[in-house]
LUMVEXDREN-66770 format. One record per residue (C-alpha): x, y, z; residue number from 1. Coordinates in steps of 0.2 Angstrom, whole numbers, plus 5000, padded with zeros to 4 digits. Each point is the difference from the previous one (the first is absolute). Layout:
<recs>
<rec xx="X" yy="Y" zz="Z" nr="NUM"/>
...
</recs>
This chain:
<recs>
<rec xx="5042" yy="5022" zz="5050" nr="1"/>
<rec xx="5012" yy="5012" zz="4990" nr="2"/>
<rec xx="5014" yy="4994" zz="4990" nr="3"/>
<rec xx="4994" yy="4982" zz="5003" nr="4"/>
<rec xx="5009" yy="4993" zz="4985" nr="5"/>
<rec xx="5017" yy="5006" zz="5007" nr="6"/>
<rec xx="4999" yy="4999" zz="5019" nr="7"/>
<rec xx="4993" yy="4986" zz="5011" nr="8"/>
<rec xx="4989" yy="5004" zz="5015" nr="9"/>
<rec xx="5015" yy="4999" zz="5012" nr="10"/>
<rec xx="5010" yy="5012" zz="4990" nr="11"/>
<rec xx="5010" yy="4988" zz="4990" nr="12"/>
<rec xx="5005" yy="5003" zz="4982" nr="13"/>
<rec xx="4993" yy="4987" zz="4988" nr="14"/>
<rec xx="5017" yy="4999" zz="4992" nr="15"/>
<rec xx="4995" yy="4985" zz="4989" nr="16"/>
<rec xx="4987" yy="5010" zz="4991" nr="17"/>
<rec xx="5010" yy="5017" zz="5000" nr="18"/>
<rec xx="5015" yy="4991" zz="4992" nr="19"/>
<rec xx="4989" yy="4995" zz="4985" nr="20"/>
<rec xx="4996" yy="5018" zz="4996" nr="21"/>
<rec xx="5011" yy="5007" zz="4986" nr="22"/>
<rec xx="5002" yy="5017" zz="5008" nr="23"/>
<rec xx="5008" yy="4991" zz="5015" nr="24"/>
<rec xx="5009" yy="4987" zz="4990" nr="25"/>
<rec xx="5009" yy="5014" zz="4992" nr="26"/>
<rec xx="5008" yy="5005" zz="5016" nr="27"/>
<rec xx="5009" yy="4983" zz="5002" nr="28"/>
<rec xx="5011" yy="5005" zz="4985" nr="29"/>
<rec xx="5001" yy="5019" zz="5005" nr="30"/>
<rec xx="5017" yy="5005" zz="5005" nr="31"/>
<rec xx="5003" yy="5014" zz="5012" nr="32"/>
<rec xx="5014" yy="5012" zz="5004" nr="33"/>
<rec xx="5011" yy="4992" zz="5013" nr="34"/>
<rec xx="5004" yy="5016" zz="5008" nr="35"/>
<rec xx="4983" yy="5000" zz="5007" nr="36"/>
<rec xx="4994" yy="4982" zz="4997" nr="37"/>
<rec xx="5014" yy="4988" zz="5002" nr="38"/>
<rec xx="4986" yy="4988" zz="5007" nr="39"/>
<rec xx="4997" yy="4994" zz="4982" nr="40"/>
<rec xx="4985" yy="5002" zz="4988" nr="41"/>
<rec xx="4985" yy="5011" zz="5001" nr="42"/>
<rec xx="4990" yy="4984" zz="5005" nr="43"/>
<rec xx="5012" yy="4996" zz="5014" nr="44"/>
<rec xx="4999" yy="5018" zz="5006" nr="45"/>
<rec xx="4981" yy="4999" zz="5000" nr="46"/>
<rec xx="5000" yy="4984" zz="5010" nr="47"/>
<rec xx="5011" yy="5007" zz="5013" nr="48"/>
<rec xx="4989" yy="5016" zz="5001" nr="49"/>
<rec xx="4984" yy="4990" zz="5002" nr="50"/>
<rec xx="5009" yy="4990" zz="5014" nr="51"/>
<rec xx="5005" yy="5016" zz="5008" nr="52"/>
<rec xx="4982" yy="5006" zz="4998" nr="53"/>
<rec xx="4992" yy="4985" zz="5008" nr="54"/>
<rec xx="5012" yy="5002" zz="5015" nr="55"/>
<rec xx="4995" yy="5018" zz="5003" nr="56"/>
<rec xx="4982" yy="4997" zz="4998" nr="57"/>
<rec xx="5001" yy="4987" zz="5014" nr="58"/>
<rec xx="5010" yy="5011" zz="5012" nr="59"/>
<rec xx="5001" yy="5019" zz="4997" nr="60"/>
<rec xx="4984" yy="5001" zz="4990" nr="61"/>
<rec xx="4990" yy="4987" zz="5008" nr="62"/>
<rec xx="4987" yy="5012" zz="5006" nr="63"/>
<rec xx="4994" yy="5004" zz="4982" nr="64"/>
<rec xx="4984" yy="4992" zz="4994" nr="65"/>
<rec xx="5001" yy="4985" zz="4988" nr="66"/>
<rec xx="4994" yy="5010" zz="4985" nr="67"/>
<rec xx="5014" yy="5013" zz="5002" nr="68"/>
<rec xx="5013" yy="4986" zz="5003" nr="69"/>
<rec xx="4995" yy="4992" zz="4983" nr="70"/>
<rec xx="5001" yy="5016" zz="4991" nr="71"/>
<rec xx="5018" yy="5003" zz="5007" nr="72"/>
<rec xx="5005" yy="4982" zz="4996" nr="73"/>
<rec xx="4993" yy="5002" zz="4983" nr="74"/>
<rec xx="5010" yy="5016" zz="4998" nr="75"/>
<rec xx="5016" yy="4992" zz="5004" nr="76"/>
<rec xx="4997" yy="4985" zz="4989" nr="77"/>
<rec xx="4997" yy="5012" zz="4985" nr="78"/>
<rec xx="5011" yy="5014" zz="5004" nr="79"/>
<rec xx="5014" yy="4995" zz="4987" nr="80"/>
<rec xx="4988" yy="4992" zz="4987" nr="81"/>
<rec xx="5005" yy="5014" zz="4988" nr="82"/>
<rec xx="5019" yy="4994" zz="5000" nr="83"/>
<rec xx="4996" yy="4986" zz="4988" nr="84"/>
<rec xx="4994" yy="5013" zz="4987" nr="85"/>
<rec xx="5014" yy="5013" zz="5003" nr="86"/>
<rec xx="5016" yy="4992" zz="5005" nr="87"/>
<rec xx="5014" yy="5003" zz="4987" nr="88"/>
<rec xx="5019" yy="4999" zz="5000" nr="89"/>
<rec xx="5006" yy="5017" zz="4999" nr="90"/>
<rec xx="5017" yy="5009" zz="5003" nr="91"/>
<rec xx="5008" yy="4983" zz="5006" nr="92"/>
<rec xx="4986" yy="4995" zz="5012" nr="93"/>
<rec xx="4982" yy="4995" zz="5003" nr="94"/>
<rec xx="4987" yy="5014" zz="5002" nr="95"/>
<rec xx="4981" yy="5000" zz="5001" nr="96"/>
<rec xx="4996" yy="5019" zz="4997" nr="97"/>
<rec xx="4982" yy="5005" zz="5003" nr="98"/>
<rec xx="4995" yy="4982" zz="5006" nr="99"/>
<rec xx="4988" yy="5008" zz="5012" nr="100"/>
<rec xx="4990" yy="5008" zz="4987" nr="101"/>
<rec xx="4999" yy="4984" zz="4989" nr="102"/>
<rec xx="4997" yy="4990" zz="5015" nr="103"/>
<rec xx="4985" yy="5010" zz="5005" nr="104"/>
<rec xx="4992" yy="4997" zz="4983" nr="105"/>
<rec xx="5004" yy="4982" zz="5000" nr="106"/>
<rec xx="4993" yy="4997" zz="5017" nr="107"/>
<rec xx="4984" yy="5010" zz="4996" nr="108"/>
<rec xx="4997" yy="4989" zz="4985" nr="109"/>
<rec xx="5003" yy="4984" zz="5010" nr="110"/>
<rec xx="4990" yy="5005" zz="5015" nr="111"/>
<rec xx="4986" yy="5009" zz="4990" nr="112"/>
<rec xx="4985" yy="4990" zz="5006" nr="113"/>
<rec xx="5006" yy="5001" zz="5018" nr="114"/>
<rec xx="4991" yy="5011" zz="5013" nr="115"/>
<rec xx="5003" yy="5017" zz="4992" nr="116"/>
<rec xx="5007" yy="5010" zz="5015" nr="117"/>
<rec xx="5012" yy="4985" zz="5005" nr="118"/>
<rec xx="5006" yy="4999" zz="4982" nr="119"/>
<rec xx="5004" yy="5019" zz="4999" nr="120"/>
<rec xx="5008" yy="5000" zz="5017" nr="121"/>
<rec xx="5012" yy="4987" zz="4994" nr="122"/>
<rec xx="5003" yy="5009" zz="4984" nr="123"/>
<rec xx="5004" yy="5016" zz="5010" nr="124"/>
<rec xx="5013" yy="4991" zz="5010" nr="125"/>
<rec xx="5008" yy="4993" zz="4984" nr="126"/>
<rec xx="5000" yy="5017" zz="4992" nr="127"/>
<rec xx="5008" yy="5009" zz="5015" nr="128"/>
<rec xx="5011" yy="4987" zz="5008" nr="129"/>
<rec xx="5016" yy="5007" zz="4992" nr="130"/>
<rec xx="4996" yy="5018" zz="5005" nr="131"/>
<rec xx="5000" yy="4996" zz="5019" nr="132"/>
<rec xx="5019" yy="5001" zz="5003" nr="133"/>
<rec xx="5001" yy="5015" zz="4988" nr="134"/>
<rec xx="4988" yy="5010" zz="5010" nr="135"/>
<rec xx="5010" yy="4995" zz="5016" nr="136"/>
<rec xx="5016" yy="5006" zz="4992" nr="137"/>
<rec xx="4992" yy="5017" zz="4993" nr="138"/>
<rec xx="5003" yy="5017" zz="5008" nr="139"/>
<rec xx="4982" yy="5004" zz="4995" nr="140"/>
<rec xx="4993" yy="4984" zz="5008" nr="141"/>
<rec xx="4986" yy="5009" zz="5009" nr="142"/>
<rec xx="4992" yy="5007" zz="4983" nr="143"/>
<rec xx="5003" yy="4983" zz="4992" nr="144"/>
<rec xx="4992" yy="4990" zz="5014" nr="145"/>
<rec xx="4985" yy="5011" zz="4999" nr="146"/>
<rec xx="4999" yy="5000" zz="4981" nr="147"/>
<rec xx="5001" yy="4981" zz="4999" nr="148"/>
<rec xx="4987" yy="4999" zz="5014" nr="149"/>
<rec xx="4987" yy="5007" zz="4989" nr="150"/>
<rec xx="4999" yy="4985" zz="4988" nr="151"/>
<rec xx="4984" yy="4992" zz="5003" nr="152"/>
<rec xx="5005" yy="4982" zz="5005" nr="153"/>
<rec xx="5017" yy="5004" zz="5008" nr="154"/>
<rec xx="5005" yy="5000" zz="5019" nr="155"/>
<rec xx="5017" yy="5001" zz="5007" nr="156"/>
<rec xx="4999" yy="4986" zz="5012" nr="157"/>
<rec xx="4996" yy="4988" zz="4987" nr="158"/>
<rec xx="5014" yy="5007" zz="4988" nr="159"/>
<rec xx="5013" yy="5000" zz="5014" nr="160"/>
<rec xx="4995" yy="4982" zz="5004" nr="161"/>
<rec xx="5002" yy="4994" zz="4982" nr="162"/>
<rec xx="5017" yy="5010" zz="4999" nr="163"/>
<rec xx="5006" yy="4992" zz="5016" nr="164"/>
<rec xx="4996" yy="4983" zz="4993" nr="165"/>
<rec xx="5009" yy="5005" zz="4984" nr="166"/>
<rec xx="5016" yy="5004" zz="5010" nr="167"/>
<rec xx="4999" yy="4984" zz="5011" nr="168"/>
<rec xx="4999" yy="4990" zz="4984" nr="169"/>
<rec xx="5015" yy="5008" zz="4992" nr="170"/>
<rec xx="5018" yy="4996" zz="5003" nr="171"/>
<rec xx="5011" yy="5015" zz="4994" nr="172"/>
<rec xx="5018" yy="4998" zz="4998" nr="173"/>
<rec xx="5003" yy="5012" zz="5014" nr="174"/>
<rec xx="4992" yy="4992" zz="5015" nr="175"/>
<rec xx="4999" yy="5017" zz="5009" nr="176"/>
<rec xx="4987" yy="5006" zz="4987" nr="177"/>
<rec xx="4986" yy="4990" zz="5008" nr="178"/>
<rec xx="5003" yy="5009" zz="5016" nr="179"/>
<rec xx="5001" yy="5017" zz="4992" nr="180"/>
<rec xx="4983" yy="4997" zz="4991" nr="181"/>
<rec xx="4992" yy="4994" zz="5016" nr="182"/>
<rec xx="5005" yy="5016" zz="5008" nr="183"/>
<rec xx="4993" yy="5010" zz="4985" nr="184"/>
<rec xx="4983" yy="4991" zz="5002" nr="185"/>
<rec xx="5000" yy="5003" zz="5019" nr="186"/>
<rec xx="5003" yy="5019" zz="4996" nr="187"/>
<rec xx="4986" yy="5000" zz="4987" nr="188"/>
<rec xx="4988" yy="4991" zz="5012" nr="189"/>
<rec xx="5002" yy="5013" zz="5013" nr="190"/>
<rec xx="4998" yy="5014" zz="4987" nr="191"/>
<rec xx="4984" yy="4993" zz="4994" nr="192"/>
<rec xx="4993" yy="4998" zz="5017" nr="193"/>
<rec xx="5004" yy="5018" zz="5004" nr="194"/>
<rec xx="4992" yy="5005" zz="4984" nr="195"/>
<rec xx="4984" yy="4990" zz="5005" nr="196"/>
<rec xx="5001" yy="4990" zz="4984" nr="197"/>
<rec xx="5008" yy="4984" zz="5005" nr="198"/>
<rec xx="4984" yy="4989" zz="5001" nr="199"/>
<rec xx="4988" yy="5010" zz="4989" nr="200"/>
<rec xx="5001" yy="5007" zz="4983" nr="201"/>
<rec xx="4998" yy="5019" zz="5000" nr="202"/>
<rec xx="4987" yy="4997" zz="4987" nr="203"/>
<rec xx="4990" yy="4991" zz="5013" nr="204"/>
<rec xx="5001" yy="5014" zz="5012" nr="205"/>
<rec xx="4985" yy="5011" zz="5004" nr="206"/>
<rec xx="4997" yy="5011" zz="4985" nr="207"/>
<rec xx="5001" yy="5016" zz="5010" nr="208"/>
<rec xx="5017" yy="4995" zz="5007" nr="209"/>
<rec xx="5006" yy="4997" zz="4982" nr="210"/>
<rec xx="4994" yy="5017" zz="4995" nr="211"/>
<rec xx="5010" yy="5008" zz="5013" nr="212"/>
<rec xx="5015" yy="4989" zz="4996" nr="213"/>
<rec xx="5000" yy="5004" zz="4982" nr="214"/>
<rec xx="4993" yy="5018" zz="5001" nr="215"/>
<rec xx="4986" yy="4997" zz="4988" nr="216"/>
<rec xx="4984" yy="5009" zz="5003" nr="217"/>
<rec xx="4987" yy="4987" zz="4995" nr="218"/>
<rec xx="4982" yy="4999" zz="5006" nr="219"/>
<rec xx="5001" yy="4983" zz="5008" nr="220"/>
<rec xx="4982" yy="5001" zz="5006" nr="221"/>
<rec xx="4994" yy="4991" zz="4984" nr="222"/>
<rec xx="5012" yy="4986" zz="4994" nr="223"/>
<rec xx="4995" yy="5004" zz="4982" nr="224"/>
<rec xx="5001" yy="5019" zz="5002" nr="225"/>
<rec xx="5018" yy="5005" zz="5004" nr="226"/>
<rec xx="4999" yy="5019" zz="4996" nr="227"/>
<rec xx="4991" yy="5012" zz="4988" nr="228"/>
<rec xx="5012" yy="4995" zz="4986" nr="229"/>
<rec xx="4993" yy="4990" zz="4986" nr="230"/>
<rec xx="5006" yy="4982" zz="5000" nr="231"/>
<rec xx="5008" yy="4987" zz="4988" nr="232"/>
<rec xx="4995" yy="4982" zz="5004" nr="233"/>
<rec xx="5013" yy="4989" zz="4992" nr="234"/>
<rec xx="4992" yy="4982" zz="4999" nr="235"/>
<rec xx="5013" yy="4986" zz="5001" nr="236"/>
<rec xx="4996" yy="4982" zz="4997" nr="237"/>
<rec xx="5002" yy="4985" zz="4988" nr="238"/>
<rec xx="4988" yy="4997" zz="4986" nr="239"/>
<rec xx="4984" yy="4993" zz="5007" nr="240"/>
<rec xx="5004" yy="5007" zz="5018" nr="241"/>
<rec xx="4983" yy="5009" zz="5000" nr="242"/>
<rec xx="5005" yy="5018" zz="4998" nr="243"/>
<rec xx="4984" yy="5004" zz="4991" nr="244"/>
<rec xx="4990" yy="4992" zz="5014" nr="245"/>
<rec xx="5009" yy="5010" zz="5013" nr="246"/>
<rec xx="4996" yy="5016" zz="4991" nr="247"/>
<rec xx="4982" yy="4996" zz="4999" nr="248"/>
<rec xx="5000" yy="4996" zz="5019" nr="249"/>
<rec xx="5010" yy="5016" zz="5003" nr="250"/>
<rec xx="4987" yy="5010" zz="4992" nr="251"/>
<rec xx="4985" yy="4991" zz="5009" nr="252"/>
<rec xx="5007" yy="5005" zz="5017" nr="253"/>
<rec xx="5003" yy="5018" zz="4995" nr="254"/>
<rec xx="5018" yy="4999" zz="5003" nr="255"/>
<rec xx="5004" yy="5009" zz="4984" nr="256"/>
<rec xx="4989" yy="5013" zz="4992" nr="257"/>
<rec xx="4989" yy="4994" zz="4985" nr="258"/>
<rec xx="5009" yy="5013" zz="4988" nr="259"/>
<rec xx="5017" yy="4991" zz="5003" nr="260"/>
<rec xx="5007" yy="4996" zz="4983" nr="261"/>
<rec xx="5005" yy="4982" zz="4996" nr="262"/>
<rec xx="5014" yy="4999" zz="4988" nr="263"/>
<rec xx="5003" yy="4982" zz="4993" nr="264"/>
<rec xx="5010" yy="4994" zz="4985" nr="265"/>
<rec xx="4987" yy="4986" zz="4997" nr="266"/>
<rec xx="4986" yy="5012" zz="4998" nr="267"/>
<rec xx="5010" yy="5011" zz="4988" nr="268"/>
<rec xx="5004" yy="4985" zz="4989" nr="269"/>
<rec xx="4981" yy="4996" zz="4999" nr="270"/>
<rec xx="4996" yy="5018" zz="4995" nr="271"/>
<rec xx="5013" yy="5000" zz="4987" nr="272"/>
<rec xx="4993" yy="4984" zz="4993" nr="273"/>
<rec xx="5015" yy="4989" zz="5003" nr="274"/>
<rec xx="4990" yy="4987" zz="5010" nr="275"/>
<rec xx="4983" yy="4996" zz="5006" nr="276"/>
<rec xx="4993" yy="5006" zz="5017" nr="277"/>
<rec xx="5007" yy="4990" zz="5014" nr="278"/>
<rec xx="5014" yy="4993" zz="4990" nr="279"/>
<rec xx="5017" yy="5001" zz="5010" nr="280"/>
<rec xx="5013" yy="5000" zz="4986" nr="281"/>
<rec xx="5016" yy="5009" zz="4995" nr="282"/>
<rec xx="4999" yy="5007" zz="4982" nr="283"/>
<rec xx="5014" yy="5003" zz="4987" nr="284"/>
<rec xx="5014" yy="5012" zz="5004" nr="285"/>
<rec xx="4991" yy="5013" zz="4989" nr="286"/>
<rec xx="4984" yy="4997" zz="5009" nr="287"/>
<rec xx="5008" yy="5001" zz="5017" nr="288"/>
<rec xx="5008" yy="5017" zz="4995" nr="289"/>
<rec xx="4984" yy="5007" zz="4996" nr="290"/>
<rec xx="4992" yy="4994" zz="5016" nr="291"/>
<rec xx="5014" yy="5008" zz="5010" nr="292"/>
<rec xx="4997" yy="5016" zz="4990" nr="293"/>
<rec xx="4982" yy="5001" zz="5005" nr="294"/>
<rec xx="5003" yy="4994" zz="5018" nr="295"/>
<rec xx="5013" yy="5014" zz="5003" nr="296"/>
<rec xx="4989" yy="5013" zz="4992" nr="297"/>
<rec xx="4986" yy="4996" zz="5011" nr="298"/>
<rec xx="5011" yy="4999" zz="5015" nr="299"/>
<rec xx="5007" yy="5018" zz="4997" nr="300"/>
<rec xx="4982" yy="5006" zz="4996" nr="301"/>
<rec xx="4994" yy="4993" zz="5016" nr="302"/>
<rec xx="5015" yy="5007" zz="5010" nr="303"/>
<rec xx="4996" yy="5018" zz="4992" nr="304"/>
<rec xx="4982" yy="4999" zz="5007" nr="305"/>
<rec xx="5007" yy="4995" zz="5017" nr="306"/>
<rec xx="4989" yy="4984" zz="5000" nr="307"/>
<rec xx="5003" yy="4984" zz="5010" nr="308"/>
<rec xx="5006" yy="4986" zz="4989" nr="309"/>
<rec xx="5001" yy="4981" zz="5002" nr="310"/>
<rec xx="5014" yy="4992" zz="4989" nr="311"/>
<rec xx="4992" yy="4983" zz="4997" nr="312"/>
<rec xx="5015" yy="4990" zz="4993" nr="313"/>
<rec xx="5010" yy="4986" zz="5007" nr="314"/>
<rec xx="5014" yy="5012" zz="5005" nr="315"/>
<rec xx="5011" yy="4986" zz="5006" nr="316"/>
<rec xx="5017" yy="5008" zz="4995" nr="317"/>
<rec xx="5007" yy="5014" zz="5010" nr="318"/>
<rec xx="5006" yy="5009" zz="4984" nr="319"/>
<rec xx="4982" yy="5001" zz="4994" nr="320"/>
<rec xx="4994" yy="5007" zz="5016" nr="321"/>
<rec xx="5015" yy="5013" zz="5001" nr="322"/>
<rec xx="4995" yy="5005" zz="4982" nr="323"/>
<rec xx="4984" yy="5008" zz="5007" nr="324"/>
<rec xx="5009" yy="5009" zz="5013" nr="325"/>
<rec xx="5013" yy="5007" zz="4987" nr="326"/>
<rec xx="4986" yy="5005" zz="4989" nr="327"/>
<rec xx="4993" yy="5011" zz="5014" nr="328"/>
<rec xx="5017" yy="5006" zz="5006" nr="329"/>
<rec xx="5003" yy="5006" zz="4982" nr="330"/>
<rec xx="4986" yy="5012" zz="5001" nr="331"/>
<rec xx="5003" yy="5005" zz="5018" nr="332"/>
<rec xx="4984" yy="4992" zz="5008" nr="333"/>
<rec xx="5007" yy="4984" zz="5007" nr="334"/>
<rec xx="4998" yy="5007" zz="5018" nr="335"/>
<rec xx="4983" yy="5007" zz="4997" nr="336"/>
<rec xx="4993" yy="4982" zz="5000" nr="337"/>
<rec xx="4998" yy="4986" zz="5013" nr="338"/>
<rec xx="5007" yy="4984" zz="4994" nr="339"/>
<rec xx="4989" yy="4985" zz="5006" nr="340"/>
<rec xx="5006" yy="4983" zz="4995" nr="341"/>
<rec xx="4987" yy="4986" zz="5000" nr="342"/>
<rec xx="5007" yy="4982" zz="4999" nr="343"/>
<rec xx="4987" yy="4987" zz="4995" nr="344"/>
<rec xx="5003" yy="4981" zz="5001" nr="345"/>
<rec xx="4988" yy="4986" zz="4996" nr="346"/>
<rec xx="4999" yy="4986" zz="5012" nr="347"/>
<rec xx="5011" yy="4988" zz="4991" nr="348"/>
<rec xx="5010" yy="5000" zz="4984" nr="349"/>
<rec xx="4987" yy="4987" zz="4993" nr="350"/>
<rec xx="4987" yy="5014" zz="5002" nr="351"/>
<rec xx="5010" yy="5012" zz="4989" nr="352"/>
<rec xx="5002" yy="4986" zz="4987" nr="353"/>
<rec xx="4982" yy="4996" zz="5000" nr="354"/>
<rec xx="4995" yy="5018" zz="4998" nr="355"/>
<rec xx="5011" yy="5002" zz="4985" nr="356"/>
<rec xx="4997" yy="4983" zz="4992" nr="357"/>
<rec xx="5004" yy="5001" zz="4982" nr="358"/>
<rec xx="5007" yy="5017" zz="5001" nr="359"/>
<rec xx="5017" yy="4998" zz="5009" nr="360"/>
<rec xx="5010" yy="4983" zz="5000" nr="361"/>
<rec xx="5000" yy="4993" zz="5017" nr="362"/>
<rec xx="5019" yy="4998" zz="4999" nr="363"/>
<rec xx="5002" yy="5019" zz="4997" nr="364"/>
<rec xx="4994" yy="5004" zz="5018" nr="365"/>
<rec xx="5017" yy="4993" zz="5008" nr="366"/>
<rec xx="5009" yy="5012" zz="4989" nr="367"/>
<rec xx="4989" yy="5015" zz="5004" nr="368"/>
<rec xx="5002" yy="4996" zz="5019" nr="369"/>
<rec xx="5018" yy="4999" zz="4999" nr="370"/>
<rec xx="5001" yy="5017" zz="4992" nr="371"/>
<rec xx="4989" yy="5008" zz="5014" nr="372"/>
<rec xx="5008" yy="5014" zz="5009" nr="373"/>
<rec xx="4991" yy="5002" zz="5017" nr="374"/>
<rec xx="4996" yy="5019" zz="5003" nr="375"/>
<rec xx="5013" yy="5008" zz="5011" nr="376"/>
<rec xx="4995" yy="5013" zz="5013" nr="377"/>
<rec xx="5007" yy="5015" zz="4990" nr="378"/>
<rec xx="4988" yy="4997" zz="4986" nr="379"/>
<rec xx="4984" yy="5003" zz="5009" nr="380"/>
<rec xx="4991" yy="5011" zz="5013" nr="381"/>
<rec xx="4989" yy="4985" zz="5005" nr="382"/>
<rec xx="4998" yy="4982" zz="4995" nr="383"/>
<rec xx="4984" yy="4990" zz="5000" nr="384"/>
<rec xx="5001" yy="4981" zz="4999" nr="385"/>
<rec xx="4985" yy="4990" zz="4994" nr="386"/>
<rec xx="5000" yy="4981" zz="5001" nr="387"/>
<rec xx="4985" yy="4996" zz="4988" nr="388"/>
<rec xx="4987" yy="4986" zz="5004" nr="389"/>
<rec xx="4989" yy="5000" zz="4984" nr="390"/>
<rec xx="4985" yy="4992" zz="5011" nr="391"/>
<rec xx="4987" yy="5004" zz="4987" nr="392"/>
<rec xx="5010" yy="4997" zz="4984" nr="393"/>
<rec xx="5003" yy="4985" zz="4990" nr="394"/>
<rec xx="5018" yy="4997" zz="4998" nr="395"/>
</recs>
């Protein structure tokens, strides 16, 4: 059962356990701006939001399945988890700027070994919960609704549910504000229904419908062949996630051509004599500069030949991924390639640690995960998600 550590079988929060977690314990001392949250601390707000969620799940949302109810309840429980890391007293009051971004990463780390799809749905709700009312207030709300709908694990019904609980768990100084926000959420609900994206992410729509919606002339007949353009496959995953295993399988099923070029910093370090084959290490600053020089030269050489390329690095930070886009934009060929992101994940974090035993300190993985930027819809033309199994491999 998903989120079993946090939620009982009858949808009650295991508060005794939750309170022992340092990320939640911080919320008890986390002050809030009384203009919006005169109910008290971020912890008191969270409890009120969860109570509201449990009420809605037993009434207005009672027809939902148990799995979805657990995802929604977990989303509400974690929605402000980032406030403990971001709250500051600035300009005479308490503020938690960007707590949604911090909260997404904290929750992903805490929930890493939960069911992958459920975890990412919760993270998506945390990431976008502050945007819901902003979209409802926007003059350009239609385009914003459609753009956000393209994020892989997002749907508006869930987001509106979380924001509704957020509002019901808040006590603004002006009591009229709650009714105003409810009207905005009602308006947004109708808008999403009219745009056919209330219960389903646009990313999950039929591929042909998405092509028509966004005007991209892809050949959707083959999921790995979007057009006649060459492709850049950007692999994303923790050390030990199984990216090399995925590439091997990808080639075996002829999903990519055999002449596709694989660029990997680990391979270049070995070629330059900085490590032995199979080692997964980071060299000195001087060595890494040389690795980057060789990597970039090969990247541009392959681009000049119009070859398909696999970028086989961890690529967890958006800034690193954007750098590849910028490199192509600088030579005016960015739009001549299809960008295919491939997210690869090991079954559990323990599998990552075992596969990198002696190469990466186990405690480093928490830090790596918390810096992970989940790919946004504007980065790629298509995303492939591979949950590894390693059935025939000793880990």
